matplotlib code that plots the C-alpha trace (Angstrom):
import matplotlib.pyplot as plt

x = [0.0, 2.8, 4.6, 1.4, 0.9, 4.5, 4.0, 0.8, 2.5, 5.6, 3.3, 1.3, 4.5, 5.7, 2.4, 2.6, 6.1, 5.1, 2.2, 4.4, 6.9, 4.1, 2.9, 6.3, 6.8, 3.4, 4.4, 7.5, 5.7, 2.2, 1.0, 3.2, 1.5, 4.5, 5.0, 7.8, 7.7, 10.3, 8.0, 4.9, 6.3, 9.0, 9.7, 11.1, 13.8, 14.4, 16.8, 19.6, 21.7, 24.8, 23.1, 20.5, 22.7, 20.8, 20.2, 16.8, 15.9, 13.2, 10.7, 12.9, 15.5, 17.9, 19.6, 19.3, 22.0, 19.5, 15.8, 16.7, 18.0, 14.9, 12.6, 14.4, 13.8, 10.2, 9.6, 10.4, 8.6, 5.4, 5.0, 8.3, 8.0, 10.3, 10.6, 12.7, 15.3, 18.9, 20.5, 18.8, 19.9, 20.4, 21.1, 22.1, 19.0, 17.8, 14.6, 13.0, 13.8, 12.6, 9.3, 8.9, 9.4, 6.9, 4.4, 4.8, 4.2, 1.1, -0.2, -0.5, -3.5, -6.8, -8.6, -5.6, -5.1, -1.4, 1.0, 4.2, 7.1, 9.5, 13.3, 16.3, 19.1, 21.1, 18.2, 16.9, 13.3, 12.5, 11.4, 7.9, 5.8, 2.3, -0.5, -1.9, -5.3, -6.3, -4.3, -2.4, 1.2, 3.4, 6.9, 8.9, 11.8, 15.0, 13.2, 10.2, 7.8, 5.3, 6.1, 3.1, 1.1, 2.8, 0.1, -1.9, -4.5, -3.8, -0.9, 2.8, 4.0, 7.2, 9.5, 11.7, 15.1, 15.9, 14.0, 16.5, 19.8, 21.6, 22.5, 19.7, 20.3, 18.4, 21.0, 22.1, 18.7, 18.7, 18.7, 18.2, 21.0, 20.4, 20.7, 17.1, 15.1, 12.9, 9.1, 7.4, 5.4, 2.7, 3.4, -0.3, -3.0, -6.8, -7.9, -10.4, -12.8, -10.9, -8.0, -6.9, -8.6, -8.1, -5.3, -6.3, -5.0, -2.7, -1.1, -0.7, 0.8, 3.4, 4.3, 4.7, 6.8, 9.2, 9.3, 10.1, 12.9, 14.5, 14.0, 14.1, 14.3, 11.2, 8.7, 6.6, 3.0, 2.2, -1.5, -3.2, -5.4, -8.5, -9.6, -10.7, -8.3, -10.1, -8.5, -8.9, -11.1, -8.4, -5.0, -2.0, 1.4, 3.6, 6.5, 4.3, 1.5, -1.3, -4.3, -7.3, -10.4, -10.5, -13.0, -12.5, -12.8, -10.6, -8.3, -9.1, -8.8, -11.9, -11.4, -11.6, -10.9, -7.2, -6.1, -2.8, -1.8, -5.4, -7.6, -10.3, -13.9, -14.5, -17.3, -16.4, -17.7, -17.5, -17.3, -17.4, -20.9, -21.6, -24.2, -26.8, -27.1, -26.4, -23.4, -24.2, -20.5, -19.4, -20.0, -20.0, -17.6, -14.9, -14.4, -10.9, -9.5, -7.7, -9.3, -8.8, -7.1, -10.1, -9.5, -5.8, -6.6, -9.1, -6.6, -3.8, -6.2, -7.3, -3.6, -2.8, -5.8, -4.9, -1.3, -2.6, -5.0, -2.1, -0.1, -3.0, -3.1, 0.7, 0.5, -2.3, -0.4, 1.8, 4.3, 1.6, -0.4, -3.5, -5.8, -7.2, -10.9, -11.5, -13.0, -16.3, -15.3, -18.3, -16.7, -14.2, -10.8, -11.7, -14.8, -12.8, -10.5, -13.5, -15.3, -12.2, -11.6, -15.2, -15.2, -12.1, -13.9, -17.3, -16.3, -19.9, -21.3, -23.9, -23.4, -22.3, -19.3, -20.5, -18.9, -16.6, -15.5, -14.9, -11.9, -9.4, -10.7, -10.0, -6.5, -5.8, -7.0, -4.8, -1.8, -2.0, -3.7, -2.4, -2.8, -3.3, -5.7, -8.3, -8.3, -9.8, -13.4, -13.3, -15.6, -18.2, -17.9, -18.6, -21.6, -24.0, -27.2, -25.5, -26.6, -23.2, -22.3, -21.0, -22.7, -21.0, -22.7, -21.5, -17.9, -17.9, -19.4, -16.9, -14.0, -15.3, -16.1, -19.3, -20.4, -19.4, -18.5, -14.9, -14.0, -14.8, -16.9, -18.1, -15.8, -13.6, -14.2, -12.9, -13.3, -10.8, -7.1, -4.1, -0.4, 1.9, 1.0, -0.9, 0.3, 4.0, 5.3, 3.6, -0.1, -1.2]
y = [0.0, 2.4, 1.7, 2.3, 5.6, 6.6, 5.8, 7.9, 10.9, 10.7, 10.3, 13.5, 15.5, 14.4, 15.4, 18.8, 19.4, 18.4, 20.8, 23.7, 22.9, 22.9, 26.2, 27.8, 26.5, 27.9, 31.3, 31.2, 30.5, 32.0, 35.7, 38.3, 41.0, 43.3, 44.8, 47.3, 50.3, 48.6, 45.6, 47.8, 50.1, 48.6, 52.1, 53.2, 50.5, 50.3, 47.8, 49.9, 48.3, 49.8, 50.1, 52.6, 55.7, 58.1, 61.4, 63.1, 66.7, 66.8, 69.5, 70.5, 71.8, 69.0, 66.5, 62.9, 60.6, 57.8, 57.0, 55.0, 58.0, 59.9, 57.2, 57.4, 61.2, 60.8, 58.5, 61.5, 64.1, 62.7, 66.0, 65.4, 64.9, 64.5, 67.7, 66.2, 63.5, 64.7, 67.2, 70.4, 73.3, 75.4, 72.9, 75.7, 77.8, 79.6, 78.9, 82.0, 81.1, 77.5, 78.6, 81.1, 78.5, 76.2, 79.0, 80.0, 76.3, 76.2, 79.5, 77.9, 75.9, 77.7, 79.3, 79.0, 82.0, 81.4, 83.6, 84.1, 85.3, 88.1, 87.5, 89.8, 89.3, 87.3, 84.9, 86.2, 87.3, 90.9, 92.8, 93.3, 90.5, 90.8, 88.5, 89.7, 88.1, 89.5, 92.8, 92.2, 93.2, 92.5, 92.4, 89.2, 87.7, 86.4, 83.0, 84.5, 84.3, 87.2, 89.6, 89.9, 93.1, 94.3, 93.3, 96.1, 96.1, 97.7, 99.6, 98.9, 98.5, 100.3, 97.7, 99.9, 98.9, 95.3, 92.5, 90.0, 88.9, 90.4, 94.1, 96.0, 97.5, 100.6, 101.5, 100.5, 100.5, 96.8, 97.0, 99.6, 101.1, 98.5, 95.6, 94.6, 94.1, 97.1, 97.0, 97.3, 100.4, 101.2, 103.8, 104.6, 104.1, 104.2, 107.8, 108.9, 111.8, 115.1, 114.3, 116.8, 117.1, 114.5, 115.1, 115.3, 112.8, 115.5, 115.9, 112.2, 111.8, 114.6, 112.9, 109.5, 111.0, 112.5, 109.2, 107.4, 109.8, 109.3, 105.5, 104.3, 100.6, 100.6, 100.1, 103.0, 103.1, 106.5, 107.2, 108.3, 111.4, 112.8, 116.4, 118.1, 116.2, 112.9, 109.5, 107.6, 104.5, 102.1, 102.3, 100.1, 99.1, 99.2, 97.1, 94.2, 94.4, 94.5, 96.8, 97.4, 99.6, 102.5, 104.9, 108.0, 110.5, 108.7, 106.5, 103.5, 100.2, 98.0, 94.4, 91.6, 93.8, 93.2, 91.7, 91.1, 92.0, 93.0, 96.0, 95.4, 96.5, 99.4, 101.8, 105.2, 107.1, 104.8, 107.0, 106.5, 106.9, 107.8, 105.9, 107.4, 104.0, 104.6, 102.7, 101.5, 101.1, 104.5, 106.2, 103.0, 103.2, 100.6, 100.4, 100.6, 101.9, 105.2, 108.2, 108.3, 104.9, 102.8, 103.3, 102.6, 99.4, 98.2, 99.0, 97.0, 94.0, 94.1, 94.2, 91.1, 89.2, 90.2, 88.9, 85.6, 85.2, 85.8, 83.1, 80.8, 81.6, 81.0, 77.6, 76.5, 77.0, 76.4, 74.1, 72.1, 71.7, 72.9, 75.9, 78.7, 79.1, 81.8, 85.0, 86.5, 89.4, 91.4, 91.4, 94.1, 93.0, 93.7, 91.6, 88.7, 88.9, 89.0, 86.2, 84.1, 84.6, 84.1, 80.7, 79.8, 80.6, 79.2, 75.6, 74.2, 76.2, 77.9, 81.2, 82.9, 82.7, 81.2, 81.5, 78.6, 79.7, 83.2, 82.1, 81.8, 85.1, 86.8, 85.3, 86.4, 90.0, 90.3, 89.0, 90.8, 94.1, 97.3, 99.2, 96.2, 98.1, 98.1, 94.3, 93.6, 94.4, 94.1, 91.0, 92.8, 95.7, 93.4, 91.8, 94.5, 92.8, 91.3, 87.7, 86.3, 85.5, 87.4, 87.2, 87.8, 91.2, 92.1, 91.1, 93.1, 96.1, 96.1, 95.8, 98.8, 96.7, 97.5, 97.0, 99.8, 99.8, 98.4, 99.9, 99.6, 101.9, 101.9, 103.7, 104.9, 107.4, 105.2, 107.4, 110.0, 109.6, 111.8, 111.4, 109.4, 108.4, 105.0, 104.2, 104.0, 100.5, 97.4, 97.9, 94.6]
z = [0.0, 0.9, -2.4, -4.3, -2.7, -3.4, -7.1, -7.3, -5.7, -8.0, -11.0, -10.0, -9.6, -13.0, -14.6, -13.0, -14.2, -17.7, -17.7, -16.5, -19.3, -21.9, -20.6, -20.8, -24.3, -25.3, -23.9, -26.0, -29.2, -28.6, -28.7, -27.1, -25.1, -24.4, -27.8, -28.1, -30.4, -32.5, -33.1, -33.6, -36.3, -38.5, -39.9, -36.6, -36.8, -40.6, -41.9, -43.5, -46.1, -47.6, -51.0, -49.6, -49.7, -51.9, -50.0, -49.7, -48.7, -46.0, -45.0, -42.0, -44.5, -43.6, -46.0, -44.9, -46.4, -47.0, -46.7, -43.7, -41.9, -43.0, -41.6, -38.2, -38.1, -39.2, -36.2, -34.0, -36.1, -37.8, -39.7, -41.6, -45.3, -48.3, -50.4, -53.1, -53.8, -53.6, -51.3, -50.1, -52.2, -49.0, -46.2, -43.8, -44.2, -41.1, -39.2, -40.6, -44.2, -43.6, -42.1, -44.9, -47.6, -45.9, -45.6, -49.3, -50.2, -48.0, -49.4, -52.8, -51.5, -52.1, -49.1, -46.8, -44.6, -44.1, -42.2, -44.1, -42.0, -43.2, -42.9, -42.9, -45.3, -42.8, -42.4, -39.0, -38.4, -39.0, -35.9, -37.2, -38.6, -40.2, -41.0, -44.3, -44.1, -40.7, -40.8, -37.6, -37.1, -34.0, -32.7, -32.5, -30.6, -32.2, -32.5, -34.3, -31.3, -30.9, -28.1, -25.7, -26.0, -29.2, -31.7, -33.4, -36.1, -39.5, -38.1, -37.5, -33.9, -33.0, -31.4, -29.3, -30.5, -31.4, -29.8, -31.3, -29.9, -32.9, -33.5, -35.2, -38.6, -37.3, -34.7, -31.2, -29.6, -29.0, -25.2, -22.5, -20.5, -17.8, -20.2, -20.2, -23.4, -24.2, -24.1, -27.5, -27.9, -30.5, -33.2, -33.3, -30.7, -30.4, -30.3, -27.7, -27.2, -26.9, -29.2, -31.8, -35.1, -37.8, -40.3, -43.9, -46.5, -47.9, -44.5, -44.0, -47.5, -46.8, -43.5, -45.3, -48.0, -45.4, -43.5, -46.7, -47.6, -44.1, -44.1, -47.8, -46.8, -44.6, -47.4, -46.4, -47.7, -49.4, -49.3, -52.5, -52.0, -53.7, -53.8, -50.6, -48.3, -48.8, -49.4, -52.6, -52.0, -53.1, -51.4, -52.4, -51.1, -54.2, -52.9, -51.8, -54.5, -51.9, -52.3, -50.0, -49.6, -47.1, -45.7, -47.8, -44.9, -42.4, -44.5, -42.2, -44.0, -44.3, -43.1, -45.6, -48.7, -49.1, -52.5, -54.1, -57.7, -58.4, -57.6, -55.1, -55.8, -53.3, -52.6, -54.0, -51.0, -48.0, -44.8, -41.1, -39.8, -36.2, -34.3, -31.9, -30.1, -26.4, -25.0, -21.5, -20.8, -21.8, -18.5, -16.4, -13.5, -13.2, -9.4, -8.1, -11.4, -11.2, -12.8, -16.6, -16.7, -17.8, -21.5, -21.1, -19.3, -21.9, -24.7, -23.1, -22.6, -26.2, -27.3, -25.2, -26.6, -30.1, -29.6, -28.2, -31.2, -33.6, -31.8, -32.3, -36.0, -36.3, -34.5, -36.8, -40.0, -41.9, -40.1, -38.3, -41.5, -39.8, -40.4, -38.4, -39.0, -41.5, -40.0, -41.1, -43.5, -42.1, -38.6, -37.5, -36.3, -32.7, -33.1, -34.3, -31.3, -28.8, -30.6, -30.6, -26.8, -25.9, -27.6, -25.6, -22.3, -23.2, -22.7, -22.3, -25.3, -23.2, -25.0, -21.7, -19.4, -16.1, -12.7, -13.2, -16.7, -15.4, -13.2, -16.1, -17.4, -14.1, -14.0, -17.6, -16.9, -13.8, -15.6, -18.9, -18.5, -16.9, -14.6, -12.3, -10.0, -12.8, -13.1, -9.6, -10.4, -14.2, -14.4, -12.3, -14.7, -17.6, -15.9, -16.8, -15.7, -12.5, -13.3, -12.3, -15.9, -18.9, -22.3, -25.7, -25.9, -22.4, -23.2, -26.4, -24.6, -21.7, -24.1, -26.1, -29.2, -31.1, -34.6, -37.0, -40.7, -40.6, -37.2, -33.5, -31.4, -27.8, -25.5, -28.4, -31.1, -33.9, -36.9, -35.6, -35.6, -34.5, -33.9, -36.2, -39.7, -39.6, -43.1, -42.0, -42.3, -43.7, -43.5, -45.0]

ax = plt.figure().add_subplot(projection="3d")
ax.plot(x, y, z, "-o")
ax.set_aspect("equal")
plt.show()
């Protein structure tokens, strides 16, 4: 009996060992659940033979000695593509020139509102960059990134000195005496009630001619005038080939009318028309804001929002291959900015900014707009009906943006302008 029990126990152990051995063998030949990137995508570990040595030029401006090297790079950058076979003609081209080449290629596609960067002769980014389709211009860093608060509409920002790391061709104004980078300032600004009388087209033209004589390389736009100090309805920038429609009494460009190498169809007598509609925000007090600083605060906030929208346009095209939604040509530029930001805040699509969605708005206002004291109660200022939420109409109103023919209204008197010539620099 003891011997029989011993035999049974030994037999069971042998069977268990055999089963474990079969299980291990099955694991070795069966499905594998831990799949490495190398096994998942054979292109990320291409088999390179010595015969594959023909170079290719890729969209990043680099020459890859073989398709194998190119495939390795593409694994790290999925947006990489082959431009042509053979070596790149200018393998050492700068980031600006590379981005410009990509943008020009992207701009060939119909309906693409592509931003095309401008480069200096040495390949660096020019201090001022402009987006033709929207009419925005802004200052940039040496890496081509927009400088916060420097963006203006249909004007040229004055970037005080050079915002690049290289000496400016315009002088030694690259840095302040303390070594810090200068803050961009606008050459023109919104004009409010009480400013001096509007200059005529003849005066603006004379100012532009003098500026062009002093700065022949700046590509100054010289306005064309009609009798009586008015502007001709079509204005053009000869060096770029762009033309656009303007209001004949103020010279202000009309959004969505810019064309290149062709004359736009413009109204012969388009003028700025005042509105008798009462603005509830015009005399509304912004609590905590120093006297006379409300308009300055709102202007700085709009500048910051415009810069951020420009950055969004830049990130959407051309390098990423995406598109920024095309704006409604009937909207003013300020309206486009407010509509864009409202859509960022209205996460739940309720057509208003609720208490929860208002938190990032409060943080943004405190961080971006000046003077800071005006930011503390700004959301209360915007909440006109005191329902603890902000509608699109209320946001437009508190930012001084109202519907006018090609310009903004509200707290500003948009049809009037004073100070420096708005045609100086690249307008489109």
